[in-house]
Structures are given as C-alpha cells and as structure tokens.
Backbone as a chain_set.jsonl record, in Angstrom:
{"seq": "XXXXXXXXXXXXXXXXXXXXXXXXXXXXXXXXXXXXXXXXXXXXXXXXXXXXXXXXXXXXXXXXXXXXXXXXXXXXXXXXXXXXXXXXXXXXXXXXXXXXXXXXXXXXXXXXXXXXXXXXXXXXXXXXXXXXXXXXXXXX", "coords": {"N": [[111.893, 81.068, 72.906], [113.71, 81.601, 74.986], [114.621, 84.101, 74.21], [112.36, 85.676, 74.578], [112.057, 85.535, 77.347], [114.368, 86.855, 78.145], [113.811, 89.411, 77.142], [111.673, 90.122, 78.776], [112.976, 90.148, 81.269], [114.746, 92.285, 80.807], [112.902, 94.362, 80.445], [111.686, 94.469, 82.97], [113.92, 95.121, 84.528], [114.473, 97.604, 83.398], [112.382, 99.081, 84.392], [113.21, 99.425, 86.925], [112.746, 97.493, 88.803], [113.147, 94.756, 90.995], [113.032, 91.43, 90.615], [111.964, 88.845, 92.827], [112.183, 85.636, 94.399], [110.799, 85.058, 96.665], [108.377, 86.736, 98.713], [106.838, 89.963, 98.003], [105.245, 90.637, 94.838], [107.24, 91.861, 92.193], [106.352, 94.071, 90.686], [104.112, 95.248, 92.098], [105.369, 95.553, 94.546], [107.333, 97.415, 93.905], [105.656, 99.542, 93.24], [104.634, 100.159, 95.726], [106.943, 100.889, 97.155], [107.815, 103.16, 95.821], [106.411, 105.456, 96.504], [103.897, 105.486, 95.35], [101.499, 104.667, 96.514], [101.021, 106.613, 98.655], [100.715, 108.805, 96.91], [98.368, 108.073, 95.456], [96.516, 107.964, 97.574], [96.533, 110.631, 98.547], [95.657, 111.864, 96.223], [93.033, 110.796, 95.881], [91.789, 111.605, 98.285], [91.961, 114.295, 97.892], [89.944, 114.666, 96.069], [87.696, 114.654, 97.538], [86.299, 114.29, 100.873], [87.3, 111.275, 102.43], [87.274, 107.872, 103.656], [89.126, 105.18, 105.241], [88.43, 102.386, 104.386], [86.988, 102.974, 102.084], [88.962, 104.205, 100.53], [90.7, 102.014, 100.147], [89.044, 100.322, 98.617], [88.614, 101.947, 96.347], [91.208, 102.242, 95.322], [91.848, 99.571, 94.766], [89.882, 99.081, 92.811], [90.554, 101.011, 90.864], [93.01, 100.09, 89.994], [92.406, 97.662, 88.988], [92.665, 95.588, 90.807], [95.387, 95.024, 90.825], [97.001, 96.498, 92.496], [96.369, 95.901, 95.506], [95.252, 96.959, 98.599], [95.623, 96.446, 102.0], [94.098, 96.676, 105.318], [96.216, 96.735, 107.177], [98.163, 98.106, 105.89], [96.959, 100.446, 104.903], [95.815, 101.92, 107.148], [98.019, 102.56, 108.926], [99.404, 104.178, 107.086], [97.572, 106.284, 106.678], [97.558, 107.351, 109.297], [100.217, 108.186, 109.427], [100.324, 110.121, 107.362], [98.531, 111.918, 108.433], [99.84, 112.65, 110.818], [101.966, 114.012, 109.742], [100.751, 116.259, 108.906], [99.502, 116.366, 106.454], [97.021, 115.429, 105.827], [93.765, 115.706, 107.317], [91.87, 114.27, 109.845], [88.493, 113.502, 110.744], [86.098, 112.246, 112.941], [83.164, 110.548, 111.932], [81.018, 110.289, 113.681], [81.631, 111.856, 116.414], [81.199, 111.135, 119.095], [81.465, 108.437, 119.292], [83.605, 105.812, 118.155], [83.727, 105.705, 114.809], [83.431, 105.845, 111.298], [86.305, 107.441, 110.033], [86.76, 110.335, 108.462], [88.848, 111.741, 106.036], [90.451, 114.73, 105.014], [92.213, 116.784, 102.675], [94.942, 118.82, 103.522], [96.383, 122.156, 103.235], [99.146, 121.844, 103.192], [99.183, 119.183, 102.463], [98.219, 119.348, 99.845], [100.36, 120.583, 98.648], [102.363, 118.626, 98.992], [101.192, 116.595, 97.491], [101.418, 117.702, 94.915], [104.211, 117.629, 94.685], [104.675, 114.851, 94.756], [103.305, 114.056, 92.45], [104.983, 114.999, 90.437], [107.399, 113.67, 91.112], [106.858, 110.881, 91.083], [105.978, 110.275, 88.546], [108.028, 109.643, 86.481], [108.778, 107.031, 87.281], [106.33, 105.63, 87.056], [105.95, 105.907, 84.314], [108.105, 104.37, 83.396], [107.39, 101.825, 84.301], [105.042, 101.428, 82.829], [106.115, 101.5, 80.236], [107.745, 99.233, 80.359], [105.836, 97.198, 80.731], [104.41, 97.5, 78.354], [106.424, 96.713, 76.581], [106.757, 94.036, 77.317], [104.239, 93.022, 76.557], [104.355, 93.518, 73.77], [106.519, 91.853, 73.1], [105.688, 89.28, 73.9], [103.117, 88.989, 72.801], [103.257, 90.108, 70.335], [102.298, 92.618, 69.626]], "CA": [[111.396, 81.234, 74.263], [114.748, 82.251, 75.791], [114.643, 85.501, 73.815], [111.222, 86.339, 75.218], [112.362, 85.667, 78.782], [115.373, 87.911, 78.281], [113.123, 90.686, 76.92], [110.904, 90.403, 79.987], [113.95, 90.547, 82.3], [115.217, 93.631, 80.484], [111.811, 95.306, 80.69], [111.546, 94.597, 84.415], [115.085, 95.871, 84.993], [114.305, 98.98, 82.931], [111.428, 99.725, 85.292], [113.829, 99.568, 88.235], [112.153, 96.503, 89.691], [113.983, 93.596, 91.223], [112.209, 90.259, 90.906], [112.434, 87.966, 93.906], [111.463, 84.359, 94.438], [109.928, 85.117, 97.828], [107.934, 88.082, 99.025], [105.855, 90.592, 97.128], [105.405, 90.742, 93.399], [108.137, 92.989, 91.951], [105.645, 95.25, 90.195], [103.377, 95.921, 93.164], [106.345, 95.962, 95.554], [107.908, 98.673, 93.418], [104.641, 100.587, 93.35], [104.539, 100.546, 97.137], [108.183, 101.549, 97.584], [108.068, 104.401, 95.092], [105.458, 106.473, 96.941], [102.684, 105.48, 94.542], [100.345, 104.572, 97.403], [100.699, 107.944, 99.196], [100.216, 109.637, 95.812], [96.975, 107.716, 95.203], [95.694, 108.343, 98.731], [96.367, 112.088, 98.529], [94.841, 112.185, 95.046], [91.626, 110.462, 96.148], [91.287, 112.475, 99.356], [91.824, 115.618, 97.28], [88.679, 114.711, 95.327], [86.623, 114.794, 98.518], [86.544, 113.537, 102.107], [87.312, 109.825, 102.228], [87.649, 107.054, 104.814], [90.074, 104.122, 104.909], [87.895, 101.3, 103.561], [86.629, 103.556, 100.795], [90.216, 104.383, 99.794], [91.173, 100.694, 99.739], [88.18, 99.863, 97.525], [88.836, 102.768, 95.156], [92.534, 101.912, 94.765], [91.705, 98.241, 94.174], [89.106, 99.217, 91.589], [91.312, 101.818, 89.909], [94.131, 99.301, 89.48], [91.859, 96.347, 88.636], [93.164, 94.621, 91.77], [96.841, 94.846, 90.761], [97.518, 97.083, 93.734], [95.347, 95.776, 96.539], [95.759, 97.521, 99.857], [94.896, 95.892, 103.137], [94.046, 97.608, 106.447], [97.52, 96.833, 107.847], [98.946, 99.069, 105.128], [96.236, 101.708, 104.755], [95.614, 102.724, 108.35], [99.275, 103.202, 109.334], [99.711, 105.252, 106.14], [96.709, 107.422, 107.004], [98.065, 107.966, 110.542], [101.47, 108.872, 109.105], [99.995, 111.329, 106.595], [97.895, 112.859, 109.366], [100.861, 113.173, 111.744], [102.803, 114.94, 108.966], [99.95, 117.435, 108.598], [99.111, 116.352, 105.041], [95.579, 115.201, 105.829], [93.139, 115.921, 108.614], [90.794, 113.309, 110.041], [87.376, 113.824, 111.635], [85.192, 111.113, 113.122], [81.806, 110.762, 111.429], [80.255, 110.483, 114.91], [82.705, 112.065, 117.402], [80.912, 110.531, 120.403], [81.885, 107.037, 119.262], [84.511, 105.521, 117.037], [83.013, 105.309, 113.606], [84.301, 106.162, 110.158], [87.124, 108.659, 110.142], [86.867, 110.948, 107.141], [90.068, 112.522, 105.88], [90.486, 115.787, 104.009], [93.561, 117.234, 102.329], [95.323, 120.138, 104.043], [97.183, 122.957, 102.295], [100.443, 121.163, 103.12], [98.929, 117.956, 101.708], [98.135, 119.727, 98.426], [101.741, 120.847, 98.209], [103.028, 117.32, 98.911], [100.597, 115.91, 96.351], [102.075, 118.254, 93.725], [105.579, 117.107, 94.64], [104.619, 113.433, 94.404], [102.892, 113.947, 91.045], [106.201, 115.183, 89.638], [108.434, 112.7, 91.466], [106.472, 109.498, 90.812], [105.658, 110.096, 87.121], [109.027, 108.88, 85.716], [108.696, 105.629, 87.659], [105.131, 105.062, 86.439], [106.213, 105.822, 82.874], [109.009, 103.243, 83.135], [106.608, 100.598, 84.488], [104.17, 101.323, 81.654], [106.967, 101.15, 79.103], [108.16, 97.843, 80.538], [104.688, 96.329, 80.481], [104.174, 97.569, 76.908], [107.457, 95.899, 75.926], [106.415, 92.636, 77.583], [103.094, 92.692, 75.707], [104.842, 93.45, 72.388], [107.387, 90.691, 72.944], [104.951, 88.031, 74.062], [101.911, 88.916, 71.963], [103.548, 90.645, 69.015], [101.448, 93.794, 69.363]], "C": [[112.421, 81.965, 75.131], [114.825, 83.732, 75.475], [113.519, 86.289, 74.473], [111.482, 86.542, 76.705], [113.367, 86.779, 79.017], [114.738, 89.29, 78.092], [112.319, 91.087, 78.154], [111.848, 90.845, 81.106], [114.44, 91.969, 82.066], [114.147, 94.673, 80.773], [111.622, 95.536, 82.182], [112.709, 95.397, 84.986], [114.973, 97.334, 84.603], [113.373, 99.758, 83.84], [112.006, 99.924, 86.683], [113.281, 98.606, 89.258], [113.072, 95.305, 89.813], [113.116, 92.401, 91.535], [112.833, 89.417, 92.01], [111.62, 86.687, 93.868], [110.475, 84.336, 95.605], [109.49, 86.558, 98.019], [107.016, 88.645, 97.959], [106.24, 90.555, 95.66], [106.279, 91.97, 93.096], [107.42, 94.234, 91.441], [104.928, 95.966, 91.332], [104.306, 96.331, 94.297], [106.989, 97.271, 95.173], [106.923, 99.811, 93.526], [104.522, 101.071, 94.787], [105.769, 101.324, 97.594], [108.376, 102.919, 96.959], [107.055, 105.497, 95.381], [104.205, 106.566, 96.068], [101.453, 105.447, 95.447], [100.04, 105.92, 98.071], [100.168, 108.896, 98.121], [98.738, 109.353, 95.557], [96.064, 108.152, 96.344], [95.472, 109.852, 98.741], [95.495, 112.522, 97.355], [93.352, 111.958, 95.338], [91.033, 111.339, 97.241], [91.106, 113.893, 98.821], [90.533, 115.772, 96.486], [87.482, 114.87, 96.26], [86.923, 113.956, 99.735], [86.366, 112.036, 101.88], [87.703, 109.125, 103.519], [88.453, 105.849, 104.335], [89.548, 103.028, 104.012], [87.531, 101.782, 102.166], [87.881, 103.731, 99.928], [90.751, 103.046, 99.293], [90.367, 100.168, 98.557], [88.458, 100.635, 96.236], [90.181, 102.46, 94.507], [92.49, 100.538, 94.108], [90.955, 98.293, 92.859], [89.867, 99.949, 90.497], [92.413, 100.998, 89.24], [93.707, 97.891, 89.074], [92.44, 95.251, 89.527], [94.661, 94.388, 91.746], [97.495, 95.383, 92.026], [96.397, 96.998, 94.758], [95.981, 96.195, 97.854], [94.939, 96.938, 100.987], [94.929, 96.888, 104.299], [95.392, 97.779, 107.158], [98.475, 97.762, 107.114], [98.267, 100.43, 105.14], [96.2, 102.532, 106.034], [96.913, 103.299, 108.919], [99.668, 104.347, 108.389], [98.864, 106.482, 106.436], [97.174, 108.118, 108.278], [99.348, 108.744, 110.276], [101.194, 110.177, 108.357], [99.354, 112.381, 107.495], [98.922, 113.463, 110.315], [101.807, 114.156, 111.045], [102.036, 116.199, 108.567], [99.478, 117.504, 107.152], [97.617, 116.113, 104.862], [95.067, 115.476, 107.231], [91.962, 114.976, 108.726], [89.761, 113.798, 111.031], [86.489, 112.596, 111.725], [83.808, 111.48, 112.613], [80.863, 111.045, 112.604], [81.276, 110.624, 116.038], [82.467, 111.384, 118.751], [81.265, 109.045, 120.452], [82.792, 106.825, 118.049], [83.7, 104.977, 115.867], [83.964, 105.545, 112.434], [85.049, 107.456, 110.432], [87.324, 109.175, 108.723], [88.088, 111.863, 107.112], [89.895, 113.551, 104.775], [91.943, 116.218, 103.819], [93.796, 118.622, 102.915], [96.092, 120.899, 102.967], [98.561, 122.313, 102.112], [100.321, 119.858, 102.325], [98.827, 118.23, 100.215], [99.522, 119.967, 97.856], [102.507, 119.527, 98.035], [102.493, 116.509, 97.738], [101.261, 116.398, 95.056], [103.497, 117.736, 93.564], [105.578, 115.655, 94.19], [104.212, 113.228, 92.948], [104.123, 114.048, 90.146], [107.221, 114.062, 89.868], [108.117, 111.278, 91.017], [106.27, 109.238, 89.313], [106.727, 109.328, 86.342], [109.0, 107.379, 86.035], [107.488, 104.971, 86.997], [105.308, 104.923, 84.93], [107.108, 104.629, 82.552], [108.29, 101.911, 83.317], [105.719, 100.375, 83.278], [104.968, 100.896, 80.428], [107.399, 99.686, 79.173], [107.019, 96.88, 80.25], [104.356, 96.33, 78.995], [105.171, 96.701, 76.15], [107.179, 94.411, 76.127], [105.273, 92.202, 76.666], [103.538, 92.579, 74.246], [105.65, 92.185, 72.15], [106.585, 89.389, 72.953], [103.801, 87.894, 73.051], [102.096, 89.51, 70.572], [102.678, 91.84, 68.642], [102.199, 95.064, 69.602]], "O": [[112.06, 82.841, 75.917], [115.067, 84.543, 76.369], [113.71, 87.437, 74.877], [111.165, 87.595, 77.258], [113.241, 87.553, 79.967], [115.086, 90.235, 78.8], [112.29, 92.26, 78.527], [111.557, 91.809, 81.814], [114.539, 92.763, 83.001], [114.45, 95.749, 81.289], [111.421, 96.671, 82.616], [112.506, 96.261, 85.839], [115.335, 98.214, 85.384], [113.551, 100.96, 84.037], [111.36, 100.53, 87.537], [113.343, 98.872, 90.458], [113.702, 94.893, 88.839], [112.515, 92.343, 92.607], [114.053, 89.294, 92.113], [110.498, 86.667, 93.362], [109.44, 83.673, 95.537], [110.146, 87.486, 97.546], [106.484, 87.914, 97.123], [107.415, 90.454, 95.305], [106.069, 93.024, 93.697], [107.846, 95.35, 91.741], [105.113, 97.169, 91.514], [104.068, 97.348, 94.949], [107.174, 98.146, 96.018], [107.304, 100.931, 93.866], [104.332, 102.262, 95.032], [105.653, 102.301, 98.333], [109.055, 103.764, 97.543], [106.869, 106.388, 94.552], [103.533, 107.597, 96.047], [100.467, 106.131, 95.172], [98.884, 106.34, 98.055], [99.276, 109.701, 98.389], [97.939, 110.284, 95.451], [94.965, 108.653, 96.107], [94.343, 110.308, 98.924], [94.687, 113.443, 97.483], [92.519, 112.825, 95.072], [89.886, 111.772, 97.13], [90.201, 114.61, 99.249], [90.078, 116.892, 96.255], [86.38, 115.185, 95.813], [87.71, 113.012, 99.662], [85.417, 111.592, 101.232], [88.378, 109.703, 104.371], [88.453, 105.538, 103.144], [90.146, 102.751, 102.972], [87.744, 101.074, 101.182], [87.857, 103.439, 98.732], [91.203, 102.944, 98.152], [90.933, 99.631, 97.605], [88.529, 100.045, 95.158], [90.285, 102.42, 93.281], [93.03, 100.354, 93.017], [91.338, 97.63, 91.895], [89.828, 99.549, 89.333], [92.71, 101.191, 88.061], [94.553, 97.027, 88.845], [92.679, 94.131, 89.074], [95.17, 93.625, 92.567], [98.431, 94.784, 92.556], [95.574, 97.907, 94.868], [97.111, 95.819, 98.165], [93.709, 96.936, 100.94], [95.706, 97.843, 104.269], [95.676, 98.854, 107.686], [99.496, 98.162, 107.672], [98.918, 101.451, 105.36], [96.519, 103.721, 106.01], [96.909, 104.447, 109.362], [100.199, 105.365, 108.833], [99.377, 107.601, 106.446], [97.185, 109.348, 108.337], [99.55, 109.827, 110.827], [101.767, 111.217, 108.684], [99.599, 113.578, 107.343], [98.881, 114.663, 110.589], [102.381, 115.031, 111.692], [102.605, 117.105, 107.958], [99.098, 118.572, 106.672], [97.022, 116.539, 103.872], [95.825, 115.48, 108.2], [91.145, 114.886, 107.811], [90.096, 114.429, 112.034], [86.166, 111.978, 110.711], [83.334, 112.594, 112.835], [80.015, 111.934, 112.526], [81.743, 109.616, 116.569], [83.42, 111.087, 119.471], [81.353, 108.462, 121.533], [82.74, 107.564, 117.066], [83.076, 103.92, 115.954], [85.18, 105.448, 112.592], [84.508, 108.417, 110.979], [87.972, 108.534, 107.896], [88.326, 112.646, 108.032], [89.279, 113.284, 103.743], [92.783, 116.032, 104.7], [92.936, 119.497, 102.81], [96.411, 120.346, 101.914], [99.076, 122.251, 100.995], [101.242, 119.477, 101.603], [99.298, 117.431, 99.406], [99.814, 119.596, 96.719], [103.215, 119.342, 97.045], [103.253, 115.814, 97.065], [101.623, 115.589, 94.202], [103.938, 117.439, 92.454], [106.382, 115.264, 93.343], [104.72, 112.324, 92.284], [104.278, 113.269, 89.206], [107.831, 113.568, 88.92], [109.019, 110.545, 90.611], [106.38, 108.097, 88.865], [106.37, 108.42, 85.59], [109.182, 106.554, 85.14], [107.604, 103.88, 86.439], [104.869, 103.938, 84.337], [106.897, 103.949, 81.547], [108.546, 100.966, 82.571], [105.644, 99.262, 82.756], [104.536, 100.026, 79.671], [107.415, 98.988, 78.16], [107.219, 95.856, 79.595], [104.054, 95.279, 78.43], [104.805, 96.029, 75.185], [107.349, 93.617, 75.202], [105.335, 91.129, 76.066], [103.14, 91.642, 73.554], [105.49, 91.521, 71.126], [106.789, 88.514, 72.111], [103.555, 86.811, 72.52], [101.201, 89.428, 69.731], [102.361, 92.042, 67.47], [101.645, 96.15, 69.431]]}, "num_chains": 1, "name": "protein.A"}
C-alpha cells in the first residue's frame, strides 16, 4: 500500500501539481492555473458564437464534470478576454440584457494558437500522471 501511495505522489509531482489539504483539488486547481480554461473557452468560441452558460455546460460535459466552471469564474474570464480584444460580445437582444454571444477575434485566434502550444506539455504531464496512477492501482 505504501508503494502505491508513493507512486501516486510521484505522478502528481510529475504533473507539477501540489496537493493541499484545504482548497481546490490539485488536478482541477492546476488546470485552472495553467490557462486550460482560457484555452477551452477560446476553442469553443472558435467553433461558433457561444454564451456563458453554454460554455460552462460544454466544458462540464467535455471533462465529464472534472472541470466544472461556475458563473463566478466564467463571466469574469469572458470580460477579461473581451477587454483584451480576444473575443467580441454582442447581446442577443440589444434593447434588453439577454444572452451575450461571444465570437473569436483575429487576435483571439492568435492567442488560441499560442495557448494550444503552451498548454499541451502540461496536459500531457497530467495525462501521463493519471495513466501512471491507473497502472499502479489497477495494474493496467
């Protein structure tokens, strides 16, 4: 049992994640800190105009709930991406506050390309760590 725990610790450390007793899960916390969420948002908006709740649902579904995003995270991120000129928002009904649909700008496409390259090594290390945990615990 001690050997398995050590293997899990090594795998988590290999992924660059720091487990904590309090606060967010080290895997999802690492995903948030490593620009994975902006990458996913730009990726999904690049597929077509999207609004905040839709993005939250799609990310939750894509990650089988491992990375769940709440409005207190999503909407500030969308405002930040918009203020940086990476996305552009338009109200569905401009005369009243309704859904705000976001589209990717040319600058957003460029940033998306940068994030694709920058985030990949981190995602590969997380995948490798999880694969090692599964092999160690389940012998597969």
